[in-house]
BAKOL-299096 format. One line per 4 residues: number of its first residue (from 1); their letters; for each residue z, x, y of C-alpha. Coordinates in nm, 2 decimals. Layout:
N
NUM = A = Z/X/Y  ...
This chain:
361
1 = MKGK = 4.42/-2.27/1.77  4.27/-2.18/1.43  4.02/-2.46/1.45  3.91/-2.36/1.80
5 = RMKR = 3.86/-2.00/1.70  3.65/-2.11/1.40  3.44/-2.33/1.63  3.39/-2.04/1.87
9 = TVIF = 3.29/-1.82/1.58  3.03/-2.07/1.45  2.88/-2.12/1.80  2.86/-1.74/1.85
13 = LCAF = 2.69/-1.69/1.51  2.44/-1.97/1.58  2.36/-1.82/1.92  2.32/-1.47/1.77
17 = CAVI = 2.09/-1.60/1.50  1.88/-1.78/1.76  1.84/-1.46/1.96  1.74/-1.26/1.65
21 = SFGF = 1.50/-1.53/1.54  1.34/-1.55/1.88  1.30/-1.17/1.88  1.11/-1.17/1.55
25 = AGKG = 0.91/-1.48/1.64  0.81/-1.36/1.99  0.49/-1.19/1.87  0.41/-1.50/1.68
29 = FAAD = 0.44/-1.71/1.99  0.21/-1.47/2.18  -0.04/-1.47/1.89  -0.04/-1.85/1.89
33 = AAKA = -0.09/-1.87/2.26  -0.38/-1.62/2.23  -0.55/-1.83/1.96  -0.51/-2.15/2.17
37 = EKPY = -0.70/-2.00/2.47  -1.06/-2.10/2.54  -1.28/-1.80/2.44  -1.39/-1.59/2.74
41 = YEEE = -1.64/-1.31/2.77  -1.82/-1.16/3.07  -2.00/-0.83/3.13  -2.15/-0.65/3.43
45 = QVFE = -2.27/-0.31/3.55  -2.02/-0.11/3.75  -2.31/0.03/3.96  -2.68/0.04/3.98
49 = FNAD = -2.87/0.34/3.83  -2.89/0.62/4.08  -3.15/0.88/3.98  -3.08/1.11/4.28
53 = KHPS = -2.70/1.15/4.28  -2.58/1.09/3.93  -2.86/1.02/3.68  -2.64/1.08/3.38
57 = NHAS = -2.30/0.90/3.35  -2.05/0.92/3.06  -1.70/0.89/2.94  -1.56/0.62/3.16
61 = TIAQ = -1.19/0.51/3.18  -1.02/0.22/3.36  -0.67/0.12/3.48  -0.52/-0.17/3.66
65 = MPNG = -0.36/-0.08/3.99  -0.02/-0.23/4.10  -0.20/-0.47/4.34  -0.43/-0.60/4.06
69 = DLLA = -0.74/-0.40/4.15  -0.93/-0.22/3.87  -1.01/0.15/3.91  -1.27/0.32/3.70
73 = TWFG = -1.36/0.69/3.66  -1.63/0.88/3.47  -1.82/1.20/3.49  -2.17/1.20/3.64
77 = GAKE = -2.44/1.44/3.75  -2.77/1.58/3.63  -2.65/1.60/3.27  -2.33/1.65/3.08
81 = GMPD = -2.19/2.00/3.13  -2.42/2.10/3.42  -2.27/2.26/3.73  -2.32/1.95/3.95
85 = VAIW = -2.12/1.72/3.73  -1.82/1.56/3.91  -1.58/1.28/3.84  -1.69/0.96/4.01
89 = TSRK = -1.49/0.65/4.08  -1.54/0.28/4.17  -1.29/0.01/4.24  -1.31/-0.36/4.16
93 = SAKN = -1.10/-0.56/4.41  -0.87/-0.82/4.28  -0.96/-1.04/4.58  -1.34/-1.03/4.61
97 = KSWT = -1.41/-0.93/4.24  -1.68/-0.68/4.32  -1.72/-0.31/4.25  -1.73/-0.06/4.53
101 = KPSV = -2.02/0.19/4.57  -1.94/0.49/4.35  -1.80/0.79/4.52  -1.70/1.14/4.41
105 = LIDE = -1.33/1.17/4.34  -1.30/1.52/4.20  -1.55/1.81/4.23  -1.51/2.18/4.22
109 = PGVP = -1.85/2.32/4.34  -2.04/2.49/4.05  -1.78/2.40/3.79  -1.85/2.09/3.58
113 = EGNS = -1.58/1.83/3.53  -1.56/1.65/3.19  -1.35/1.37/3.04  -1.10/1.19/3.26
117 = LLFT = -0.82/0.95/3.17  -0.66/0.69/3.39  -0.31/0.53/3.34  -0.07/0.33/3.54
121 = DSKG = 0.30/0.36/3.44  0.57/0.09/3.47  0.68/0.23/3.80  0.34/0.19/3.96
125 = VVWL = 0.25/0.56/3.95  -0.12/0.61/3.87  -0.20/0.92/3.65  -0.54/1.09/3.63
129 = FFVR = -0.59/1.36/3.36  -0.92/1.55/3.36  -1.08/1.87/3.24  -1.29/2.14/3.40
133 = KYDP = -1.53/2.36/3.20  -1.55/2.73/3.29  -1.85/2.83/3.08  -2.23/2.80/3.15
137 = KWDA = -2.30/2.65/2.81  -2.32/2.27/2.85  -2.12/2.20/2.54  -1.86/2.48/2.56
141 = WDKT = -1.57/2.23/2.58  -1.34/2.49/2.42  -1.36/2.67/2.76  -1.18/2.40/2.96
145 = YLYV = -0.86/2.37/3.14  -0.66/2.04/3.15  -0.54/1.90/3.49  -0.34/1.61/3.61
149 = QTSK = -0.29/1.44/3.95  -0.10/1.13/4.05  -0.11/0.85/4.31  0.17/0.63/4.44
153 = DGGV = -0.05/0.40/4.65  -0.28/0.26/4.38  -0.53/0.54/4.37  -0.61/0.58/4.74
157 = KWTA = -0.44/0.91/4.80  -0.37/1.17/4.53  -0.16/1.47/4.48  -0.34/1.81/4.44
161 = PRKL = -0.46/1.87/4.08  -0.20/2.05/3.86  -0.32/2.26/3.57  -0.10/2.17/3.27
165 = QDKM = -0.13/2.50/3.09  -0.32/2.83/3.08  -0.46/2.78/2.73  -0.82/2.66/2.71
169 = GWMV = -0.97/2.39/2.50  -0.71/2.11/2.52  -0.90/1.78/2.59  -0.82/1.42/2.67
173 = RNNV = -1.00/1.09/2.61  -0.79/0.79/2.50  -0.50/0.58/2.64  -0.16/0.71/2.74
177 = TELP = 0.12/0.50/2.59  0.45/0.45/2.77  0.73/0.42/2.52  1.07/0.24/2.57
181 = GGRL = 1.28/0.46/2.78  0.99/0.59/2.98  0.85/0.87/2.76  0.48/0.91/2.79
185 = LLPI = 0.26/0.97/2.48  -0.07/1.15/2.57  -0.34/1.18/2.30  -0.48/1.53/2.29
189 = YLDS = -0.74/1.71/2.08  -0.83/2.08/2.05  -1.20/2.12/2.10  -1.24/2.45/1.91
193 = SPMQ = -1.29/2.56/1.56  -1.13/2.38/1.38  -1.10/2.07/1.59  -0.75/1.91/1.57
197 = CMLW = -0.59/1.59/1.68  -0.24/1.59/1.83  -0.02/1.42/2.09  0.21/1.53/2.37
201 = LSKD = 0.54/1.35/2.43  0.69/1.40/2.77  1.00/1.25/2.95  0.95/1.45/3.28
205 = GFKT = 0.60/1.38/3.39  0.44/1.65/3.18  0.64/1.93/3.33  0.74/1.99/2.97
209 = WEEK = 0.64/1.82/2.65  0.67/1.82/2.27  0.34/1.89/2.09  0.29/1.71/1.76
213 = RVPL = -0.01/1.79/1.55  -0.19/1.57/1.30  -0.29/1.75/0.98  -0.64/1.91/0.98
217 = TKPE = -0.91/1.70/0.82  -1.24/1.78/0.64  -1.48/1.69/0.81  -1.29/1.77/1.13
221 = SSQP = -1.16/1.49/1.35  -1.11/1.47/1.73  -1.05/1.23/2.02  -0.75/1.05/1.86
225 = TFVW = -0.64/0.71/1.98  -0.28/0.60/1.91  -0.10/0.27/1.90  0.27/0.22/1.90
229 = LGGE = 0.39/-0.02/1.63  0.75/-0.04/1.73  1.05/0.18/1.66  0.90/0.53/1.59
233 = KLLM = 0.59/0.40/1.41  0.25/0.52/1.52  -0.11/0.45/1.40  -0.38/0.70/1.48
237 = MARN = -0.75/0.67/1.45  -1.00/0.94/1.53  -1.36/1.04/1.56  -1.54/1.21/1.28
241 = KGIQ = -1.73/1.54/1.33  -2.08/1.49/1.20  -2.31/1.19/1.14  -2.28/0.96/0.84
245 = GKIW = -1.90/0.98/0.89  -1.61/0.74/0.88  -1.33/0.68/1.13  -1.02/0.88/1.03
249 = SASS = -0.67/0.72/1.03  -0.31/0.84/0.98  0.04/0.70/1.02  0.37/0.83/1.13
253 = DDLG = 0.72/0.69/1.11  0.88/0.95/1.35  0.65/0.96/1.66  0.42/1.22/1.51
257 = GDWY = 0.67/1.46/1.35  0.52/1.39/1.01  0.20/1.21/0.91  0.10/1.03/0.59
261 = DVKK = -0.21/0.84/0.47  -0.44/1.08/0.65  -0.77/0.94/0.52  -1.11/0.82/0.60
265 = TKLS = -1.14/0.44/0.66  -1.43/0.22/0.56  -1.54/0.20/0.93  -1.86/0.39/1.02
269 = NPDS = -1.87/0.66/1.28  -2.18/0.86/1.40  -1.97/1.14/1.56  -1.89/0.93/1.86
273 = GINM = -1.58/0.82/2.06  -1.36/0.53/1.96  -1.08/0.35/2.14  -0.79/0.14/2.01
277 = IRLK = -0.52/-0.07/2.19  -0.24/-0.30/2.07  -0.23/-0.64/2.24  0.08/-0.83/2.36
281 = SGAI = 0.02/-1.06/2.06  0.07/-0.77/1.83  -0.30/-0.77/1.72  -0.49/-0.43/1.74
285 = VLAY = -0.83/-0.41/1.89  -1.07/-0.13/1.81  -1.40/-0.04/1.99  -1.65/0.18/1.80
289 = NDSG = -2.01/0.23/1.70  -2.06/0.05/1.37  -2.33/0.30/1.25  -2.34/0.62/1.06
293 = FYRT = -2.63/0.76/1.26  -2.66/0.59/1.61  -2.45/0.52/1.91  -2.54/0.15/1.87
297 = PLTI = -2.43/-0.12/1.80  -2.11/-0.11/2.01  -1.86/-0.32/1.81  -1.53/-0.47/1.89
301 = ALSE = -1.29/-0.55/1.60  -0.95/-0.71/1.57  -0.68/-0.65/1.31  -0.38/-0.87/1.24
305 = DGGK = -0.21/-0.64/0.98  -0.15/-0.31/1.17  -0.50/-0.17/1.12  -0.53/-0.22/0.75
309 = TWPY = -0.82/-0.47/0.77  -1.05/-0.58/1.05  -1.17/-0.94/0.97  -1.29/-1.02/1.32
313 = RKNI = -1.58/-0.82/1.46  -1.84/-0.87/1.74  -2.13/-0.66/1.85  -2.16/-0.65/2.23
317 = ETDK = -2.46/-0.41/2.24  -2.73/-0.39/1.98  -3.04/-0.24/2.16  -3.17/0.09/2.03
321 = KEYS = -3.01/0.29/2.31  -2.69/0.47/2.35  -2.38/0.25/2.41  -2.08/0.46/2.35
325 = YPFM = -1.74/0.60/2.45  -1.55/0.27/2.49  -1.22/0.25/2.67  -1.00/-0.06/2.69
329 = IQTK = -0.69/-0.19/2.86  -0.51/-0.52/2.86  -0.42/-0.64/3.21  -0.12/-0.84/3.32
333 = DGRV = -0.31/-1.17/3.27  -0.37/-1.09/2.90  -0.74/-1.02/2.94  -0.89/-0.71/2.78
337 = HLVY = -1.11/-0.49/3.00  -1.36/-0.25/2.85  -1.57/0.01/3.01  -1.84/0.21/2.83
341 = TADD = -2.15/0.43/2.86  -2.47/0.22/2.86  -2.84/0.23/2.87  -2.87/0.59/2.74
345 = RRII = -2.61/0.72/2.99  -2.79/0.57/3.30  -2.50/0.34/3.39  -2.14/0.24/3.31
349 = KHAE = -2.08/-0.12/3.21  -1.76/-0.33/3.23  -1.68/-0.62/2.99  -1.38/-0.86/3.02
353 = FNEA = -1.27/-1.08/2.73  -0.98/-1.25/2.57  -0.84/-1.25/2.22  -0.97/-1.60/2.16
357 = WLRS = -1.32/-1.48/2.21  -1.27/-1.20/1.95  -1.14/-1.46/1.70  -1.42/-1.72/1.77
361 = K = -1.72/-1.76/1.55
């Protein structure tokens, strides 16, 4: 009996060690698989320029629908902040691989809409956050209300917009993160004086939330983008206020309760939006304008060490025009999809690539 018990114990310990080893090696397997892929990159316009209906287009966002379609939104109209600006949308079918003609999704007559944010959760619910500006000044983004609406049929039908709070100036821009257990992490920034980055954590669909603020920076920072690094670890990067700036970064070990290493990175920022996601392989991808003055070039960078260094970089746009406000997701097939403002805000472009392309020479 003693020998049998010892044999069972050895078998159990071996099995336990194998499970633990696989858990730690899982990211390594995903990274190796990503490296072994053939490099892939394609780009396209989401729509043709339309000078009559929406000559100016900006701040796009994208999400994969439960059926595999891609849905994009952005704000468009005569010019940012003008009364005719609405939130437009287009869908790329998973079957015929083409974008639909843009249509208005949200429009309160005489009240300009601003940044929108799409996200599909693990239950298949599609979320759309957006802001409306209640001030005639084109850039009075401190006079906005934040709204949310949801869809359970892949973005075909939506609930009525729900105002999240009565305070003004709370803005959205970058990806929602769904944490283990279902809590949602929403990046928020206060577009007032001073600007400040923060996050909202909610476990009940943003009926209630915890607000966790990142320490104020000088120069000010805004439009934070967060990646979850496992456990309660977060990495934040944010836009700098003012040209000749650098991207800000900060780290937290308790989901934003406390922050440390709040500092400027070596990455340039011309007071323009950035976006960051963590891939299934564990690598982090950052999209930004690698310039201190201009919203070009538009650069994609990859980090293998949690955002400390960025050894892989590619410029996808280099013309002397505005190419800005990138937004990325990784779809179920492992591809990265990027949408961004292009051609001096005349159009929105969509790029699709894999990790192997980013790593290629």
